[in-house]
C-alpha positions in Angstrom: -0.4 20.2 -16.4 -0.7 17.7 -13.5 1.5 17.3 -10.4 1.6 14.0 -8.7 2.9 13.0 -5.3 4.2 9.6 -4.1 3.7 8.4 -0.6 4.9 5.1 1.0 2.5 2.8 2.9 3.3 -0.2 5.0 0.4 -2.8 4.8 0.0 -6.0 6.7 -2.3 -9.1 6.5 -2.5 -12.5 8.0 -3.9 -13.8 4.7 -1.4 -13.0 1.9 0.7 -10.3 0.2 -2.1 -9.7 -2.2 -4.5 -9.0 0.6 -2.1 -6.7 2.3 -1.6 -4.7 -0.9 -5.3 -4.6 -1.6 -6.0 -3.3 1.9 -3.3 -0.6 1.5 -4.7 0.6 -1.8 -8.3 0.5 -0.5 -7.2 2.6 2.5 -5.4 5.1 0.2 -8.5 5.5 -1.9 -10.5 6.4 1.1 -8.0 9.1 2.2 -6.4 10.3 -1.1 -8.1 11.6 -4.2 -7.0 10.6 -7.7 -4.9 7.6 -6.8 -3.3 6.6 -10.1 -0.9 3.7 -9.3 1.0 1.7 -6.7 4.4 0.1 -6.9 5.4 -2.7 -4.5 8.7 -1.7 -3.1 9.3 -4.5 -0.6 7.6 -7.7 0.7 8.5 -9.6 3.8 7.0 -12.1 6.3 6.9 -11.5 10.0 6.6 -14.5 12.3 4.6 -13.7 15.4 4.1 -16.5 17.9 4.3 -19.0 15.1 1.8 -17.3 12.9 2.7 -15.5 9.6 2.0 -11.9 9.0 2.6 -10.7 5.4 3.9 -7.1 5.0 4.1 -5.1 1.9 5.6 -1.6 1.5 4.0 0.1 -1.4 4.5 3.5 -3.1 1.2 5.1 -4.0 1.0 7.8 -6.7 -1.8 10.3 -6.6 -2.5 13.6 -8.5 -2.6 16.8 -6.5 -5.6 19.1 -7.0 -5.3 22.6 -8.3 
């Protein structure tokens, strides 16, 4: 039997939503073991001094170790 946990991450990028999501998953993989999936919960664009900042909130699922 496996037990999984879900944690929410907020990721940002000045490039794109895809880049923000990719950075968030890459970071999760460095910290968490057995990352299985990610669900994009929310996307929004922040405007900072005329520049766009893409933000994605993702839910990352990972399996807990015994």
